C-alpha positions as CSV (number, residue, x, y, z in Angstrom):
1,M,11.1,13.8,12.5
2,K,12.2,11.0,10.1
3,M,10.1,8.6,12.2
4,V,7.0,10.7,11.7
5,I,7.5,10.9,8.0
6,F,7.9,7.2,7.8
7,I,4.8,6.5,9.8
8,F,2.8,9.0,7.6
9,K,3.9,7.3,4.4
10,N,3.0,3.9,5.7
11,I,-0.5,5.1,6.7
12,F,-1.0,6.7,3.3
13,L,0.1,3.5,1.4
14,L,-2.0,1.3,3.6
15,T,-5.1,3.5,3.0
16,L,-4.5,3.5,-0.7
17,L,-4.1,-0.3,-0.8
18,L,-7.4,-0.8,1.2
19,L,-9.2,1.6,-1.2
20,L,-8.0,-0.4,-4.3
21,L,-8.9,-3.7,-2.7
22,S,-12.4,-2.3,-1.9
23,M,-12.9,-1.3,-5.6
24,N,-11.8,-4.8,-6.8
25,V,-14.1,-6.5,-4.5
26,V,-17.1,-4.4,-5.7
27,Q,-16.3,-5.1,-9.3
28,G,-15.8,-8.8,-8.6
29,R,-19.1,-9.0,-6.8
30,Y,-20.9,-7.2,-9.7
31,H,-19.8,-9.7,-12.3
32,Y,-20.2,-12.8,-10.2
33,H,-23.7,-12.1,-8.8
34,K,-25.8,-15.2,-9.8
35,N,-29.2,-13.6,-9.3
36,Q,-28.6,-10.6,-11.6
37,K,-31.2,-10.4,-14.3
38,A,-29.9,-11.4,-17.8
39,A,-29.8,-8.8,-20.6
40,P,-32.9,-8.9,-22.8
41,P,-32.6,-10.7,-26.2
42,P,-32.2,-8.6,-29.3
43,S,-35.4,-7.3,-30.9
44,V,-36.7,-8.8,-34.1
45,P,-35.1,-6.6,-36.9
46,S,-37.3,-4.7,-39.4
47,D,-35.4,-6.4,-42.2
48,P,-34.7,-10.0,-41.3
49,V,-32.6,-10.5,-44.4
50,S,-29.9,-7.9,-43.7
51,S,-30.0,-8.3,-39.9
52,P,-30.8,-11.9,-39.0
53,V,-31.9,-12.7,-35.4
54,T,-29.0,-14.0,-33.2
55,D,-29.1,-16.5,-30.4
56,P,-29.2,-14.6,-27.1
57,G,-27.7,-17.6,-25.2
58,D,-29.1,-19.7,-22.4
59,G,-29.6,-16.9,-19.9
60,D,-30.8,-17.9,-16.4
61,G,-34.1,-19.3,-17.5
62,D,-36.2,-16.8,-15.6
63,G,-39.2,-15.8,-17.6
64,D,-37.8,-17.1,-20.9
65,A,-41.0,-18.7,-22.0
66,A,-42.9,-15.4,-21.9
67,A,-40.2,-13.0,-23.2
68,P,-40.6,-11.6,-26.7
69,N,-38.3,-12.6,-29.5
70,C,-37.4,-15.9,-27.9
71,V,-35.0,-18.1,-30.0
72,F,-35.6,-21.9,-30.2
73,D,-32.4,-23.4,-31.7
74,V,-33.1,-26.8,-33.2
75,K,-29.8,-28.1,-31.9
76,D,-31.1,-27.5,-28.3
77,Y,-33.8,-30.0,-29.1
78,G,-31.4,-32.7,-30.3
79,A,-30.8,-31.9,-33.9
80,I,-27.3,-33.1,-35.0
81,G,-26.9,-31.4,-38.3
82,D,-24.3,-33.8,-39.8
83,G,-26.0,-34.2,-43.1
84,S,-27.0,-37.9,-42.5
85,T,-29.0,-38.0,-39.2
86,D,-32.8,-37.6,-39.4
87,D,-33.4,-34.4,-37.4
88,T,-37.2,-34.2,-38.0
89,A,-38.1,-34.8,-34.4
90,A,-36.0,-31.9,-33.2
91,F,-37.5,-29.5,-35.7
92,V,-41.0,-30.5,-34.7
93,A,-40.2,-30.1,-31.0
94,A,-38.7,-26.6,-31.6
95,W,-41.6,-25.6,-33.7
96,K,-44.2,-26.8,-31.1
97,E,-42.6,-24.7,-28.4
98,A,-42.0,-21.6,-30.6
99,C,-45.6,-21.7,-31.9
100,A,-46.9,-21.0,-28.4
101,V,-44.8,-17.9,-27.9
102,E,-45.4,-14.5,-29.5
103,S,-42.6,-13.2,-31.8
104,A,-40.6,-16.4,-31.4
105,T,-37.8,-17.7,-33.7
106,V,-37.1,-21.3,-34.8
107,L,-33.4,-21.1,-35.5
108,V,-31.6,-23.4,-37.9
109,P,-28.0,-22.5,-37.2
110,S,-25.3,-21.9,-39.8
111,G,-22.5,-24.4,-40.3
112,C,-24.7,-27.5,-40.2
113,T,-26.7,-29.6,-42.7
114,F,-30.0,-31.0,-41.4
115,I,-32.0,-33.8,-42.9
116,I,-35.7,-33.8,-42.3
117,T,-38.5,-35.9,-43.8
118,S,-41.9,-34.7,-45.1
119,T,-43.3,-32.5,-42.3
120,I,-46.4,-30.3,-41.7
121,F,-45.6,-27.3,-39.5
122,S,-49.2,-26.4,-38.5
123,G,-50.8,-23.5,-36.7
124,P,-52.5,-21.5,-35.5
125,C,-49.5,-20.1,-33.7
126,K,-48.9,-16.9,-31.8
127,P,-48.2,-14.0,-34.2
128,G,-44.8,-13.0,-35.3
129,L,-43.3,-16.5,-35.7
130,I,-40.0,-16.6,-37.6
131,F,-38.6,-19.8,-39.1
132,Q,-35.0,-18.7,-39.7
133,V,-32.7,-21.0,-41.8
134,D,-29.1,-20.0,-41.7
135,G,-27.7,-23.5,-42.3
136,V,-28.7,-26.1,-44.9
137,V,-31.9,-28.1,-44.7
138,M,-32.7,-30.9,-47.1
139,P,-35.0,-33.9,-47.6
140,P,-33.9,-37.5,-48.1
141,A,-32.0,-38.0,-51.4
142,G,-34.5,-39.2,-53.9
143,P,-37.6,-41.5,-54.0
144,D,-35.6,-44.6,-52.9
145,C,-34.8,-42.9,-49.6
146,W,-38.2,-41.4,-49.1
147,P,-40.1,-42.9,-46.1
148,K,-42.9,-45.0,-47.4
149,K,-45.3,-43.5,-44.9
150,D,-44.7,-39.9,-46.1
151,S,-46.5,-38.0,-48.8
152,Y,-44.8,-38.1,-52.2
153,K,-46.5,-34.8,-53.1
154,Q,-45.0,-32.4,-50.6
155,W,-42.0,-32.0,-48.3
156,L,-42.3,-28.9,-46.0
157,V,-45.8,-27.7,-45.5
158,F,-46.7,-24.5,-43.5
159,Y,-50.5,-24.8,-42.7
160,K,-53.0,-22.4,-41.1
161,L,-50.6,-19.7,-40.0
162,D,-50.9,-16.0,-39.7
163,N,-48.1,-13.4,-39.5
164,M,-45.3,-15.9,-40.1
165,S,-41.9,-15.5,-41.8
166,L,-39.6,-18.0,-43.5
167,T,-36.2,-16.3,-43.8
168,G,-32.4,-16.5,-43.2
169,T,-29.1,-16.6,-45.0
170,G,-29.0,-20.4,-45.6
171,T,-30.0,-22.9,-48.2
172,I,-33.0,-25.2,-48.7
173,E,-31.6,-28.0,-50.9
174,G,-34.2,-30.2,-52.6
175,N,-32.0,-33.2,-53.7
176,G,-34.2,-33.4,-56.8
177,Q,-31.8,-35.2,-59.3
178,D,-33.2,-38.7,-58.7
179,W,-36.8,-37.4,-59.0
180,W,-36.1,-35.7,-62.3
181,E,-34.8,-39.0,-63.7
182,L,-37.9,-41.1,-63.0
183,P,-39.1,-42.9,-66.2
184,C,-42.5,-41.3,-65.9
185,K,-41.2,-37.7,-66.0
186,P,-41.7,-35.6,-69.1
187,H,-38.0,-35.3,-70.1
188,R,-36.9,-33.2,-73.0
189,G,-34.5,-35.4,-74.8
190,P,-32.4,-35.3,-78.0
191,N,-34.1,-34.2,-81.2
192,G,-37.1,-32.9,-79.4
193,S,-38.1,-36.3,-78.0
194,T,-39.9,-36.7,-74.7
195,L,-40.8,-39.4,-72.2
196,P,-44.3,-39.7,-70.7
197,G,-45.4,-38.0,-67.6
198,P,-46.4,-36.8,-65.1
199,C,-45.8,-38.7,-61.8
200,D,-45.9,-37.8,-58.1
201,S,-42.9,-35.8,-56.9
202,P,-42.8,-33.5,-53.9
203,T,-43.2,-29.8,-54.0
204,L,-40.3,-28.5,-51.8
205,I,-42.1,-25.8,-49.8
206,R,-45.9,-25.3,-49.6
207,F,-47.9,-22.7,-47.8
208,F,-51.5,-23.7,-47.4
209,M,-54.5,-21.7,-46.0
210,S,-52.3,-19.1,-44.4
211,S,-52.1,-15.3,-44.3
212,N,-49.7,-12.4,-43.9
213,L,-46.6,-14.4,-44.9
214,A,-43.1,-13.3,-45.7
215,V,-40.5,-15.5,-47.5
216,T,-37.2,-13.6,-47.8
217,G,-33.4,-14.0,-48.3
218,L,-33.1,-17.7,-48.8
219,R,-31.4,-19.8,-51.5
220,I,-33.8,-22.6,-52.6
221,Q,-32.5,-25.1,-55.1
222,N,-32.9,-28.4,-56.9
223,S,-36.5,-29.1,-56.0
224,P,-38.0,-32.4,-57.1
225,M,-41.0,-30.4,-58.4
226,F,-42.3,-26.9,-57.6
227,H,-39.8,-24.9,-55.4
228,V,-42.3,-22.7,-53.5
229,K,-46.1,-23.0,-53.7
230,F,-48.9,-20.9,-52.2
231,D,-52.5,-22.0,-52.3
232,G,-55.4,-20.7,-50.3
233,C,-53.3,-17.8,-48.9
234,E,-53.8,-14.1,-48.6
235,G,-51.1,-11.4,-48.0
236,V,-47.8,-12.8,-49.2
237,L,-44.4,-11.0,-49.5
238,I,-41.6,-12.7,-51.4
239,D,-38.3,-10.7,-51.5
240,K,-34.6,-11.4,-52.3
241,L,-35.0,-15.1,-53.0
242,S,-32.5,-17.1,-55.1
243,I,-34.2,-20.1,-56.7
244,S,-32.3,-22.4,-59.0
245,S,-32.5,-25.8,-60.7
246,P,-31.0,-27.1,-64.0
247,K,-32.5,-25.9,-67.3
248,L,-33.8,-29.4,-68.2
249,S,-35.2,-30.4,-64.7
250,P,-38.9,-31.2,-65.4
251,N,-41.8,-29.4,-63.6
252,T,-39.6,-27.3,-61.3
253,D,-41.6,-24.1,-61.3
254,G,-39.9,-21.5,-59.2
255,I,-42.8,-19.8,-57.5
256,H,-46.4,-21.0,-58.0
257,I,-49.5,-19.4,-56.6
258,E,-53.1,-20.4,-56.9
259,N,-56.3,-19.3,-55.1
260,T,-54.2,-16.7,-53.4
261,K,-54.7,-12.9,-53.1
262,S,-52.6,-9.9,-52.4
263,V,-49.1,-11.1,-53.4
264,G,-45.8,-9.2,-53.9
265,I,-42.8,-10.9,-55.5
266,Y,-39.7,-8.7,-55.6
267,N,-36.0,-8.6,-56.2
268,S,-35.5,-12.3,-56.8
269,M,-33.4,-14.4,-59.2
270,I,-35.0,-17.6,-60.6
271,S,-33.5,-20.2,-63.0
272,N,-35.2,-23.6,-63.5
273,G,-36.7,-26.1,-65.9
274,D,-40.2,-24.8,-66.0
275,D,-42.1,-21.5,-65.3
276,C,-40.1,-19.0,-63.4
277,I,-43.4,-17.8,-61.8
278,S,-46.7,-19.4,-62.5
279,I,-50.1,-17.9,-61.6
280,G,-53.0,-20.3,-61.3
281,P,-56.7,-19.9,-60.9
282,G,-58.2,-17.8,-58.1
283,C,-55.3,-15.3,-58.0
284,V,-56.1,-11.5,-57.5
285,N,-53.9,-8.5,-56.9
286,V,-50.4,-9.9,-57.7
287,D,-47.5,-7.5,-58.1
288,I,-44.2,-8.8,-59.5
289,E,-41.2,-6.4,-59.8
290,G,-37.4,-6.6,-60.0
291,V,-37.3,-10.3,-60.9
292,T,-34.7,-11.9,-63.1
293,C,-35.7,-15.2,-64.9
294,G,-33.7,-17.6,-66.9
295,P,-33.1,-20.1,-68.1
296,S,-36.8,-20.9,-67.6
297,H,-40.2,-21.1,-69.3
298,G,-40.9,-17.5,-68.4
299,I,-43.6,-15.8,-66.3
300,S,-46.9,-17.5,-67.0
301,I,-50.6,-16.9,-66.1
302,G,-51.9,-20.4,-66.3
303,S,-52.5,-22.9,-67.4
304,L,-56.2,-22.2,-66.7
305,G,-59.5,-24.0,-67.4
306,V,-58.1,-27.6,-67.4
307,H,-60.8,-30.3,-67.4
308,N,-63.6,-27.7,-68.2
309,S,-63.0,-25.9,-65.0
310,Q,-63.6,-22.3,-64.2
311,A,-60.7,-20.0,-63.6
312,C,-60.8,-16.3,-62.5
313,V,-57.6,-14.3,-62.4
314,S,-57.4,-10.5,-62.2
315,N,-55.2,-7.5,-61.5
316,I,-51.7,-8.9,-62.2
317,T,-48.7,-6.6,-62.8
318,V,-45.3,-7.6,-64.0
319,R,-42.7,-4.8,-64.3
320,N,-39.0,-4.0,-64.3
321,A,-38.1,-7.6,-65.0
322,V,-35.4,-9.4,-67.0
323,I,-36.1,-12.7,-68.9
324,H,-33.2,-14.4,-70.6
325,D,-32.4,-17.7,-72.4
326,S,-36.0,-18.9,-71.9
327,D,-38.6,-20.9,-73.9
328,N,-41.2,-18.1,-73.2
329,G,-41.2,-14.6,-72.0
330,V,-44.6,-13.4,-70.6
331,R,-47.4,-15.8,-71.3
332,I,-51.1,-16.4,-70.7
333,K,-52.2,-20.0,-71.4
334,T,-55.6,-21.6,-71.1
335,W,-57.2,-24.9,-72.1
336,Q,-60.1,-25.2,-74.5
337,G,-63.3,-26.0,-72.7
338,G,-62.6,-23.8,-69.7
339,A,-64.7,-20.9,-68.3
340,G,-64.1,-17.7,-66.3
341,S,-61.8,-14.8,-67.2
342,V,-58.3,-13.3,-67.1
343,T,-58.6,-9.5,-66.8
344,G,-56.5,-6.5,-65.9
345,I,-53.1,-7.8,-66.7
346,A,-50.1,-5.5,-67.2
347,F,-46.6,-6.4,-68.5
348,E,-44.4,-3.3,-68.2
349,N,-40.7,-2.5,-68.6
350,I,-39.4,-6.0,-69.4
351,Q,-36.1,-6.8,-71.0
352,M,-35.9,-9.9,-73.1
353,E,-32.6,-11.6,-74.0
354,N,-32.6,-14.6,-76.4
355,V,-36.2,-15.6,-75.6
356,R,-38.4,-17.8,-77.7
357,N,-42.1,-16.7,-77.7
358,C,-41.5,-13.4,-76.0
359,V,-45.1,-12.3,-75.9
360,I,-47.7,-15.0,-76.0
361,I,-51.4,-15.6,-75.4
362,D,-52.3,-19.3,-76.1
363,Q,-55.9,-20.4,-75.6
364,Y,-55.2,-23.8,-77.2
365,Y,-52.8,-24.9,-74.5
366,C,-52.4,-28.7,-74.3
367,S,-49.7,-30.5,-72.5
368,N,-50.0,-33.8,-74.4
369,K,-51.0,-32.6,-77.9
370,N,-54.0,-35.0,-77.9
371,C,-56.6,-32.5,-76.8
372,V,-60.0,-32.3,-78.6
373,N,-61.4,-29.0,-79.9
374,Q,-64.0,-27.4,-77.6
375,T,-66.0,-24.2,-78.0
376,S,-66.0,-22.7,-74.5
377,A,-63.0,-20.8,-73.2
378,V,-61.6,-18.6,-70.5
379,Y,-62.3,-15.0,-71.6
380,V,-59.0,-13.0,-71.9
381,R,-59.4,-9.2,-71.9
382,D,-57.7,-5.9,-70.8
383,I,-54.1,-7.0,-71.4
384,S,-51.4,-4.4,-71.8
385,F,-47.8,-4.9,-73.0
386,R,-45.7,-1.7,-72.5
387,N,-41.9,-1.2,-73.0
388,I,-41.1,-4.8,-73.9
389,K,-37.7,-4.8,-75.5
390,G,-34.8,-7.0,-76.4
391,T,-34.0,-10.1,-78.5
392,Y,-35.8,-13.3,-79.5
393,D,-35.0,-16.7,-80.7
394,V,-36.0,-16.8,-84.4
395,R,-37.4,-20.4,-84.2
396,S,-40.7,-18.9,-83.2
397,P,-42.5,-15.5,-83.9
398,P,-41.8,-13.2,-81.0
399,I,-45.5,-12.2,-80.7
400,H,-48.1,-14.9,-80.7
401,F,-51.8,-14.3,-80.0
402,A,-53.8,-17.5,-80.5
403,C,-57.3,-16.8,-79.1
404,S,-60.4,-19.0,-79.0
405,D,-62.6,-19.2,-82.1
406,S,-65.7,-18.6,-80.0
407,V,-64.4,-16.3,-77.2
408,A,-62.0,-13.7,-78.7
409,C,-59.3,-11.9,-76.7
410,T,-60.2,-8.3,-76.4
411,N,-58.7,-4.9,-75.4
412,I,-55.1,-5.9,-75.9
413,S,-52.8,-2.8,-76.0
414,M,-49.3,-2.7,-77.3
415,S,-46.9,0.2,-76.6
416,E,-43.1,0.5,-77.1
417,V,-42.7,-3.2,-78.0
418,E,-39.4,-3.6,-79.8
419,L,-38.1,-7.1,-80.3
420,L,-35.2,-8.0,-82.6
421,P,-33.6,-11.3,-83.5
422,Y,-30.8,-12.6,-81.2
423,E,-29.3,-14.3,-84.3
424,G,-30.6,-14.5,-87.9
425,E,-33.1,-12.5,-89.8
426,L,-36.1,-10.5,-88.5
427,V,-39.3,-12.5,-88.2
428,D,-41.9,-10.0,-89.7
429,D,-45.1,-12.0,-89.4
430,P,-46.3,-12.1,-85.7
431,F,-49.2,-14.5,-85.3
432,C,-52.8,-13.4,-84.4
433,W,-56.0,-15.3,-84.3
434,N,-59.3,-13.7,-83.1
435,A,-57.4,-11.1,-81.1
436,Y,-58.6,-7.5,-80.8
437,G,-56.7,-4.5,-79.6
438,V,-54.6,-1.5,-80.5
439,Q,-51.0,-0.6,-81.2
440,E,-50.5,2.7,-79.3
441,T,-47.0,3.0,-80.8
442,L,-45.3,1.2,-83.7
443,T,-44.4,-2.3,-82.7
444,I,-41.2,-4.1,-83.9
445,P,-42.0,-6.4,-85.6
446,P,-45.3,-4.8,-86.7
447,I,-48.4,-6.6,-85.5
448,D,-50.9,-5.7,-88.2
449,C,-52.9,-8.8,-87.5
450,L,-54.4,-7.3,-84.3
451,Q,-58.0,-6.4,-85.1
452,D,-59.7,-3.1,-84.1
453,G,-62.7,-2.7,-82.0
454,M,-64.7,-5.5,-80.3
455,P,-66.3,-8.6,-81.8
456,Q,-70.0,-8.8,-81.9
457,S,-70.1,-12.1,-80.1
458,I,-68.5,-10.7,-76.9
459,S,-71.2,-8.1,-76.2
460,D,-73.5,-10.5,-74.3
461,K,-70.9,-12.3,-72.3
462,V,-70.6,-11.3,-68.6
463,E,-67.3,-12.3,-67.0
464,Y,-68.1,-16.0,-67.3
465,G,-69.0,-16.3,-63.6
466,C,-66.1,-14.3,-62.2
467,I,-66.8,-11.6,-59.6
């Protein structure tokens, strides 16, 4: 009987052991199988700022070129990212391959600093292309290190693209210090002195003749000249950018747009040595909201009409913004001798903090103070200022409307404009010249110089060639 029980136990144990071995073999084969299809890469997130694309790894190579959301890491193309090696060729190679794939991502990985020289990333490309900067990208340090063959007017250019995004959690560093100190730059020195200018310096990022663009999430800083520029574009979204340069860095506009339509600029912080946002000729349907500016030269429409040119700008809205410690607040500036019109402009819900020239229309703009008087002008009309409140620098009147002798500014409306001195006594004499409009509510300080109605000379003027 004991022998039977012993044999039964051994058979049971042997059976159990064989069963466990069989399970381990199955699991081992499952994990080791070389021909198993790799898991698909993650999909492109709806918000690339909060959920950046991650590198799916090498995979097995089967079908990678045709798969959606392919990631092209610049380091896989030879980029070193040590802050001294020229990685331009690797960026160009990664761009070229990504350009041919729908919904592809050129990845600039975190933890590295990449040097690239002046480069044009051109299209057309397949739609949905993402240029994702999670590390640091910078140009050579100053004009002495700039390759002689490269353009001195631009660094990164994105050309003829549709449905493309520039995004990430990284930094685009401009290395602008040596450019700002060029002897031809218009410095603001001690006691109001200046040095002559301008001279060629590169715009850091330029989008040219492109459509349906998104620029989000990045830190862009210390540009030699303009930080981000759009010209000849349509359909632009800018969101959650941080743009910064020192207060006295010359010509470092934060965001500049010209000949560009349908633009949204949102939730961004900009501090620099020139206009926080500048809007040039040919811009239509621009919406700016949730932007904080300062130090800066404020948010400007213009300058327009330089060298007797025609400028047409319409349907611009700036709202829910903060402007602090700046030379100007919200401004329209045009040159004498220009033509065209600025119409349909709304500045709403703007907080000013220690701003000089809080509200300004200047049709006598001149960058060198040697301009001759001319009779023609860009026609400025249908401008509203609503809920503009805060404090101003008493060195200048907080409200300044200097309109052309021959082409008056018309239909200016003021509502809930309340501006008090940051320090010192109240300036109670805002400046107006040939400006027509209405105070819908009492303005502080009162702007009694604004004229009622319409000037007789305007009645026969038709948009100055603008459609």
